[in-house]
C-alpha positions as CSV (number, residue, x, y, z in Angstrom):
1,M,-39.2,6.1,-65.9
2,P,-38.7,5.2,-62.2
3,F,-36.7,2.1,-61.4
4,S,-38.5,-0.9,-60.1
5,R,-38.0,-2.0,-56.5
6,K,-36.3,-5.2,-57.8
7,H,-34.0,-3.1,-60.0
8,D,-33.1,-0.9,-57.0
9,Y,-32.3,-4.0,-54.9
10,N,-30.1,-5.5,-57.6
11,T,-28.2,-2.2,-58.1
12,V,-27.5,-1.9,-54.4
13,R,-26.5,-5.5,-54.2
14,H,-24.1,-5.2,-57.1
15,L,-22.6,-2.0,-55.7
16,S,-22.2,-3.5,-52.3
17,A,-20.5,-6.6,-53.8
18,A,-18.1,-4.5,-55.7
19,L,-17.3,-2.4,-52.6
20,L,-16.8,-5.5,-50.5
21,L,-14.4,-7.1,-53.1
22,S,-12.3,-4.0,-53.5
23,A,-12.1,-3.5,-49.7
24,C,-11.2,-7.1,-49.2
25,A,-8.4,-6.8,-51.8
26,L,-7.1,-3.6,-50.1
27,V,-7.0,-5.1,-46.6
28,S,-5.2,-8.2,-48.0
29,A,-2.6,-6.2,-49.9
30,C,-1.8,-4.0,-46.9
31,T,-1.5,-6.7,-44.3
32,Q,0.6,-9.5,-45.8
33,G,2.9,-9.6,-42.7
34,V,6.7,-9.3,-42.4
35,A,9.1,-12.1,-42.2
36,P,12.2,-11.7,-40.0
37,A,14.5,-11.6,-43.0
38,Q,12.6,-8.8,-44.6
39,A,13.4,-6.5,-41.6
40,L,17.1,-7.1,-41.7
41,S,20.1,-6.1,-43.8
42,P,22.4,-8.9,-44.9
43,V,24.5,-10.3,-42.0
44,E,27.6,-12.5,-41.8
45,T,27.0,-16.2,-42.1
46,T,29.2,-17.1,-39.1
47,F,30.6,-15.5,-36.0
48,S,34.3,-14.8,-35.8
49,V,34.9,-17.5,-33.2
50,S,33.0,-20.6,-32.1
51,G,33.5,-23.3,-29.6
52,S,32.4,-26.9,-29.6
53,A,30.7,-27.2,-26.1
54,E,27.0,-27.7,-26.2
55,R,24.8,-24.7,-25.6
56,R,22.5,-25.2,-22.6
57,A,19.2,-23.5,-21.8
58,E,20.4,-23.2,-18.2
59,W,23.7,-21.8,-19.3
60,W,25.1,-21.1,-15.8
61,K,25.4,-24.9,-15.2
62,A,28.4,-24.9,-17.6
63,F,30.4,-23.4,-14.7
64,D,29.7,-26.5,-12.5
65,D,29.1,-24.3,-9.5
66,P,26.4,-25.7,-7.1
67,Q,26.3,-22.5,-5.1
68,L,25.6,-20.5,-8.3
69,N,22.9,-23.0,-9.3
70,R,21.2,-22.5,-5.9
71,L,21.3,-18.8,-6.1
72,I,19.8,-18.5,-9.6
73,D,17.1,-21.0,-8.7
74,E,16.2,-18.9,-5.7
75,A,16.2,-15.7,-7.7
76,L,14.0,-17.1,-10.4
77,S,11.5,-18.2,-7.7
78,D,11.4,-15.2,-5.5
79,S,12.5,-12.1,-7.4
80,P,9.8,-9.3,-7.2
81,S,10.9,-7.8,-10.5
82,L,10.2,-11.1,-12.2
83,E,6.9,-11.4,-10.4
84,A,5.9,-8.0,-11.7
85,I,6.5,-9.0,-15.3
86,W,4.6,-12.3,-14.7
87,E,1.6,-10.4,-13.6
88,R,1.8,-8.1,-16.6
89,L,1.8,-11.3,-18.7
90,Q,-1.3,-12.5,-17.0
91,A,-3.0,-9.2,-17.7
92,N,-2.0,-9.3,-21.4
93,E,-3.2,-12.9,-21.7
94,A,-6.6,-11.9,-20.2
95,L,-6.8,-9.0,-22.6
96,A,-6.2,-11.3,-25.5
97,R,-9.0,-13.6,-24.4
98,R,-11.3,-10.6,-24.0
99,E,-10.6,-9.4,-27.5
100,R,-11.2,-12.8,-28.9
101,S,-14.6,-13.0,-27.3
102,A,-15.8,-10.4,-29.8
103,L,-15.6,-13.1,-32.5
104,F,-18.6,-14.9,-31.0
105,P,-22.2,-13.8,-30.6
106,Q,-23.2,-12.0,-27.4
107,L,-26.3,-13.2,-25.6
108,D,-28.0,-11.2,-22.7
109,G,-31.0,-12.2,-20.6
110,I,-33.6,-9.6,-19.6
111,L,-36.0,-9.8,-16.7
112,G,-38.1,-6.8,-15.8
113,A,-41.1,-5.7,-13.8
114,S,-42.9,-2.3,-13.8
115,S,-45.9,-0.9,-12.0
116,E,-48.1,2.1,-13.1
117,R,-50.9,3.6,-11.0
118,E,-53.5,6.2,-12.1
119,D,-56.7,7.2,-10.3
120,N,-56.4,4.4,-7.8
121,E,-56.1,1.9,-10.6
122,G,-52.8,0.2,-11.1
123,T,-51.3,-2.2,-13.6
124,E,-48.2,-4.3,-13.3
125,L,-46.2,-5.6,-16.3
126,F,-43.7,-8.4,-16.2
127,S,-41.3,-9.1,-19.0
128,V,-38.6,-11.6,-19.8
129,G,-36.4,-12.1,-22.9
130,L,-33.1,-12.9,-24.5
131,Y,-31.1,-10.4,-26.7
132,A,-28.4,-11.6,-29.0
133,S,-26.0,-9.4,-31.1
134,Y,-23.3,-10.3,-33.5
135,E,-21.0,-8.3,-35.8
136,V,-20.1,-10.1,-39.0
137,D,-16.4,-9.8,-39.3
138,L,-16.4,-9.1,-43.0
139,W,-12.9,-7.6,-43.3
140,G,-11.2,-9.4,-40.4
141,R,-11.1,-6.3,-38.1
142,I,-12.2,-8.3,-35.0
143,R,-9.8,-11.1,-35.9
144,S,-7.0,-8.6,-36.4
145,E,-7.7,-7.0,-33.0
146,A,-7.8,-10.3,-31.3
147,E,-4.6,-11.5,-33.1
148,A,-2.8,-8.3,-32.2
149,E,-3.5,-8.8,-28.5
150,R,-2.5,-12.5,-28.7
151,L,0.8,-11.5,-30.3
152,R,1.4,-8.9,-27.6
153,A,0.7,-11.5,-24.9
154,E,3.3,-13.7,-26.6
155,A,5.7,-10.8,-26.7
156,T,5.2,-10.3,-23.0
157,K,5.9,-14.0,-22.5
158,A,9.2,-13.4,-24.4
159,D,9.8,-10.4,-22.2
160,Y,9.4,-12.6,-19.1
161,E,12.0,-15.0,-20.5
162,T,14.3,-12.1,-21.3
163,A,13.9,-10.8,-17.7
164,A,14.6,-14.2,-16.3
165,L,17.7,-14.5,-18.5
166,T,18.9,-11.1,-17.5
167,L,18.3,-11.9,-13.8
168,S,20.3,-15.1,-14.1
169,G,23.1,-13.1,-15.6
170,Q,23.0,-10.5,-12.9
171,V,23.1,-13.1,-10.2
172,A,26.1,-14.8,-11.8
173,L,28.0,-11.5,-12.3
174,T,27.4,-10.4,-8.7
175,W,28.3,-13.8,-7.3
176,Y,31.6,-14.0,-9.1
177,R,32.4,-10.4,-8.3
178,L,31.8,-11.3,-4.7
179,L,34.1,-14.3,-4.9
180,A,36.8,-12.2,-6.6
181,R,36.7,-9.5,-3.9
182,T,36.8,-12.2,-1.3
183,E,39.9,-13.8,-2.8
184,I,41.4,-10.3,-3.1
185,L,40.6,-9.6,0.6
186,A,42.4,-12.8,1.6
187,L,45.3,-11.9,-0.6
188,I,45.5,-8.4,0.9
189,E,45.5,-9.9,4.4
190,D,48.5,-12.1,3.4
191,Q,50.2,-9.1,1.9
192,I,49.7,-7.0,5.1
193,A,51.3,-9.9,7.1
194,A,54.2,-10.1,4.6
195,N,54.7,-6.3,4.7
196,E,54.6,-6.3,8.5
197,K,57.3,-9.0,8.5
198,V,59.5,-6.9,6.2
199,A,58.9,-3.9,8.5
200,E,60.0,-5.9,11.5
201,S,63.2,-6.9,9.7
202,L,63.9,-3.3,8.7
203,I,63.4,-2.0,12.3
204,A,65.9,-4.6,13.5
205,R,68.4,-3.5,10.8
206,F,67.7,0.1,11.6
207,R,68.5,-0.5,15.3
208,G,71.7,-2.2,14.2
209,G,72.6,0.8,12.0
210,E,72.2,-1.2,8.8
211,A,69.1,0.6,7.5
212,R,67.8,4.1,7.3
213,S,64.8,5.5,9.2
214,V,63.3,6.6,5.9
215,D,63.3,3.0,4.7
216,V,61.2,2.0,7.8
217,L,58.8,4.9,7.2
218,R,58.3,3.9,3.5
219,Q,57.5,0.3,4.5
220,E,55.1,1.5,7.2
221,Q,53.4,3.7,4.6
222,L,53.1,0.6,2.3
223,I,51.4,-1.3,5.2
224,E,48.9,1.5,5.7
225,A,48.2,1.7,2.0
226,T,47.5,-2.1,2.0
227,R,45.3,-1.7,5.0
228,E,43.3,0.9,3.1
229,L,42.9,-1.6,0.3
230,K,41.5,-4.0,2.8
231,L,38.9,-1.5,4.0
232,I,37.8,-0.9,0.4
233,A,37.6,-4.7,-0.3
234,E,35.5,-5.2,2.8
235,A,33.1,-2.4,1.8
236,D,32.9,-3.9,-1.7
237,I,32.0,-7.3,-0.3
238,A,29.3,-5.9,1.9
239,V,27.8,-4.0,-1.1
240,L,27.9,-7.0,-3.3
241,E,26.3,-9.2,-0.7
242,N,23.5,-6.6,-0.4
243,Q,23.1,-6.5,-4.2
244,L,22.9,-10.3,-4.3
245,Q,20.2,-10.4,-1.5
246,V,18.1,-7.9,-3.5
247,L,18.4,-10.0,-6.6
248,L,17.2,-13.0,-4.6
249,G,14.2,-11.0,-3.4
250,N,15.6,-10.5,0.2
251,T,16.3,-7.4,2.2
252,P,19.9,-6.3,2.4
253,Q,20.0,-6.8,6.2
254,K,19.5,-10.6,5.8
255,N,22.7,-12.5,6.5
256,F,24.3,-14.0,3.4
257,A,25.2,-17.6,3.7
258,S,27.8,-18.8,1.3
259,D,30.6,-21.5,1.2
260,S,33.6,-19.9,2.8
261,H,35.8,-22.1,0.6
262,A,34.2,-21.0,-2.7
263,E,36.5,-19.6,-5.3
264,L,36.4,-18.4,-8.9
265,P,35.9,-21.4,-11.2
266,A,38.1,-22.4,-14.1
267,L,36.7,-21.1,-17.4
268,P,34.7,-23.9,-19.0
269,P,35.1,-24.8,-22.7
270,L,33.8,-22.2,-25.2
271,P,30.2,-23.0,-26.3
272,N,29.1,-23.4,-29.8
273,T,27.9,-19.9,-30.8
274,G,25.9,-21.2,-33.7
275,L,25.0,-19.0,-36.7
276,P,24.0,-15.3,-36.6
277,G,20.7,-16.0,-38.2
278,E,19.8,-18.5,-35.4
279,L,19.7,-15.6,-32.9
280,L,16.4,-14.5,-34.5
281,L,14.9,-17.8,-33.5
282,R,16.6,-18.2,-30.2
283,R,16.9,-14.9,-28.3
284,P,13.8,-14.0,-26.4
285,D,14.4,-10.2,-26.7
286,L,14.5,-10.5,-30.5
287,K,11.4,-12.8,-30.4
288,S,9.6,-10.1,-28.4
289,A,10.6,-7.4,-30.9
290,Y,9.4,-9.5,-33.8
291,L,6.1,-10.3,-32.2
292,E,5.6,-6.6,-31.5
293,L,6.2,-6.0,-35.2
294,L,3.5,-8.6,-36.1
295,A,1.1,-7.1,-33.6
296,A,1.6,-3.7,-35.3
297,D,0.8,-5.3,-38.6
298,Q,-2.5,-6.6,-37.2
299,D,-3.2,-3.2,-35.8
300,L,-2.8,-1.7,-39.3
301,A,-5.1,-4.4,-40.7
302,S,-7.7,-3.4,-38.1
303,A,-7.3,0.3,-38.9
304,I,-7.8,-0.3,-42.6
305,S,-10.9,-2.5,-42.0
306,E,-12.4,0.2,-39.9
307,R,-12.8,2.4,-43.0
308,F,-15.2,-0.1,-44.6
309,P,-18.9,-0.9,-43.8
310,R,-19.8,-3.4,-41.1
311,I,-22.8,-5.6,-40.7
312,D,-24.5,-5.9,-37.3
313,L,-27.0,-8.6,-36.6
314,T,-29.4,-8.6,-33.7
315,A,-32.0,-11.0,-32.6
316,S,-34.4,-11.0,-29.6
317,V,-37.1,-13.1,-28.1
318,R,-39.2,-11.6,-25.4
319,S,-42.5,-11.9,-23.6
320,A,-44.5,-9.5,-21.5
321,S,-47.7,-10.0,-19.5
322,E,-49.6,-8.3,-16.7
323,D,-50.0,-11.8,-15.1
324,S,-46.7,-13.3,-14.1
325,S,-48.2,-16.8,-14.4
326,K,-48.8,-16.2,-18.1
327,L,-45.4,-14.6,-18.8
328,F,-44.1,-17.5,-20.9
329,D,-47.3,-18.0,-22.9
330,D,-46.7,-15.5,-25.7
331,W,-43.4,-14.7,-27.3
332,I,-42.3,-11.9,-29.7
333,R,-39.4,-12.7,-31.9
334,S,-37.4,-10.3,-34.0
335,I,-34.3,-10.5,-36.2
336,A,-32.6,-7.5,-37.7
337,G,-29.5,-6.6,-39.6
338,E,-28.0,-3.3,-40.5
339,L,-25.1,-2.2,-42.7
340,V,-23.2,0.7,-41.1
341,A,-20.8,2.5,-43.4
342,P,-18.6,5.6,-42.6
343,I,-19.4,8.6,-44.8
344,I,-17.7,11.7,-43.3
345,D,-15.3,11.5,-40.4
346,G,-13.1,14.4,-41.0
347,G,-10.2,12.2,-42.0
348,N,-10.2,10.4,-38.6
349,R,-9.9,6.8,-40.0
350,R,-7.4,7.8,-42.7
351,A,-5.2,9.4,-40.0
352,E,-5.4,6.2,-37.9
353,V,-4.3,4.2,-40.9
354,D,-1.3,6.6,-41.3
355,R,-0.5,6.3,-37.6
356,Q,-0.6,2.5,-37.6
357,T,1.5,2.5,-40.8
358,A,4.2,4.6,-39.1
359,I,4.1,2.4,-36.0
360,K,4.6,-0.7,-38.1
361,R,7.6,1.0,-39.8
362,Q,8.9,1.9,-36.3
363,R,8.6,-1.7,-35.2
364,V,10.6,-2.8,-38.3
365,A,13.4,-0.3,-37.5
366,E,13.4,-1.4,-33.8
367,F,13.6,-5.1,-34.7
368,K,16.4,-4.4,-37.1
369,Q,18.3,-2.4,-34.5
370,A,17.8,-5.0,-31.9
371,S,19.1,-7.7,-34.2
372,I,22.2,-5.7,-35.1
373,V,22.9,-5.1,-31.4
374,A,22.5,-8.8,-30.7
375,Y,25.2,-9.7,-33.3
376,R,27.5,-7.0,-31.9
377,E,27.0,-8.4,-28.3
378,V,28.2,-11.8,-29.4
379,E,31.2,-10.5,-31.2
380,D,32.0,-8.1,-28.4
381,A,32.0,-11.0,-25.8
382,L,34.1,-13.2,-28.1
383,V,36.8,-10.6,-28.7
384,Q,36.9,-9.4,-25.1
385,E,37.2,-12.9,-23.7
386,K,40.0,-13.7,-26.2
387,Q,42.0,-10.6,-25.4
388,E,41.4,-11.0,-21.6
389,T,42.7,-14.6,-21.9
390,L,45.9,-13.3,-23.5
391,R,46.1,-10.5,-20.9
392,H,45.7,-13.0,-18.1
393,A,48.6,-15.1,-19.5
394,S,50.7,-11.9,-19.6
395,L,49.8,-11.0,-16.0
396,S,50.8,-14.5,-14.9
397,K,54.2,-14.1,-16.5
398,Q,54.6,-10.6,-15.0
399,V,53.8,-11.9,-11.5
400,E,56.4,-14.6,-11.9
401,L,59.0,-12.1,-13.1
402,Q,58.2,-9.4,-10.5
403,Q,58.3,-11.9,-7.6
404,T,61.7,-13.2,-8.9
405,A,63.0,-9.6,-9.1
406,F,61.7,-8.8,-5.6
407,K,63.3,-11.8,-4.0
408,Q,66.6,-11.0,-5.8
409,L,66.6,-7.3,-4.8
410,Q,65.6,-8.2,-1.2
411,K,68.5,-10.6,-1.0
412,E,70.9,-8.0,-2.4
413,F,69.7,-5.4,0.1
414,L,70.1,-7.8,3.0
415,N,73.7,-8.4,1.8
416,G,74.3,-4.7,1.8
417,V,74.1,-4.2,-1.9
418,G,71.6,-1.8,-3.5
419,N,69.0,0.4,-1.7
420,F,65.6,-0.3,-0.2
421,I,63.6,1.8,-2.6
422,D,64.2,-0.8,-5.3
423,V,63.0,-3.5,-3.0
424,L,59.9,-1.5,-2.1
425,T,59.1,-0.8,-5.7
426,A,59.4,-4.4,-6.6
427,Q,57.4,-5.5,-3.6
428,T,54.6,-3.0,-4.4
429,G,54.5,-4.0,-8.1
430,A,54.4,-7.7,-7.3
431,Q,51.5,-7.3,-4.9
432,E,49.5,-5.1,-7.3
433,L,50.1,-7.7,-10.1
434,Q,48.8,-10.5,-7.9
435,R,45.6,-8.5,-7.3
436,N,45.2,-7.7,-10.9
437,L,45.6,-11.4,-11.8
438,I,42.5,-12.2,-9.7
439,E,40.6,-9.3,-11.3
440,S,41.6,-10.6,-14.8
441,K,40.2,-14.0,-14.0
442,R,37.0,-12.4,-12.9
443,R,36.8,-10.4,-16.1
444,Q,37.3,-13.6,-18.2
445,I,34.3,-15.1,-16.4
446,E,32.2,-12.0,-16.9
447,F,32.9,-12.0,-20.6
448,R,32.0,-15.7,-20.8
449,I,28.7,-14.8,-18.9
450,A,28.1,-12.0,-21.5
451,L,28.6,-14.5,-24.3
452,H,26.2,-17.0,-22.8
453,R,23.6,-14.3,-22.4
454,S,24.1,-13.1,-25.9
455,I,23.6,-16.5,-27.5
456,A,21.2,-18.0,-25.0
457,G,17.6,-18.9,-25.8
458,P,14.8,-18.9,-23.3
459,I,15.7,-20.6,-20.0
460,Q,12.2,-22.1,-19.8
461,A,11.2,-19.9,-16.9
462,Y,7.7,-19.5,-18.2
463,E,7.1,-23.3,-18.4
464,K,8.6,-23.8,-14.9
465,R,6.3,-21.1,-13.5
466,K,3.2,-22.6,-15.1
467,Q,3.9,-25.9,-13.5
468,P,1.6,-26.5,-10.5
């Protein structure tokens, strides 16, 4: 016996409801999201060393260096590399707004006119109407796509903060390398003058028969070697000035204006490093990686939803007339709905789900790796600064001992005891240790900069840029 139309309708309705419920359960089960802790292996509860100084968003101000503050402010305002990321952020935010627009009905206006002529008789037809369309977001596919793009825009915002943080670190590193080379250049010039003074004394003693010609030659060779170091230092200074200008968004040819009396600052107190787990909430690069993971989760939800039916609704109201004055007299209204379900697609949608699943797992692995590297960077900076501080103290002691030895050997040589090669060796060693001492101080500062960068949160570059 054939089924009644009512029975057919009820059967379809019940089957559709069952399909909708099972699909909804599947989408929900596959897209529950990932918390940061789920993506990570167990980590240490504390860092090996921690200070007590307050962490600052603008970390460079801990050095109390007005010139550095000015340089970083200028770089954050004028750097083309930062500008490029800012524009990428604007594009991603616009894309997120575009994807979200699909959640709302679309309404289009239609205005038309046509003319037909046959056997010297013609008719004109005018039409006007509105057309609306809307996809019912049954499985959250549209919401997932919109949310994925919103998360990517947030990730780009975190990328902007990361780039600003990196830029501030590069400016600080370059600035203090420049100061170190400037101090070394001044030291080398003093060493050249001291070496020339020793050479003059040797020449006088040689003329009096109290020194050998080879001693004079060795001292002159030391003078030339020290002049070579001066040339290298001058070249390094020029290169560092060029690098700094580029970081500031200027051309290398622009003259660099700096305080001629600026010198390497004393190392400020060690900041509070906080807890390892806090890095996940603080560091913008980790925030970006986590947001990319969440976006991948939404992409997976969208891919799963694409495998199930969708409902499209359309509505229109229109009017047509041969007389334009009567165009708005009669209206035709229509409302339609359709259920569109995939039947055979050659495995296309299943493959897309597999692809998005793999991408999500990839993002989990990337987030985990980024977190591990972040912990390592903090520990590296702490141990390197600690060891360099000990090395700096050792170098200071060596400089003191070597200078004492040099003065004693020089005194003995002038009194006719010993030979000049011992004096020359002590002099060369003392001068090299003095230069190494400056480099050690620079390295201490660089390791502190690395520590600040590894524990720093966003420096609020985005908020400052958004201000009118």
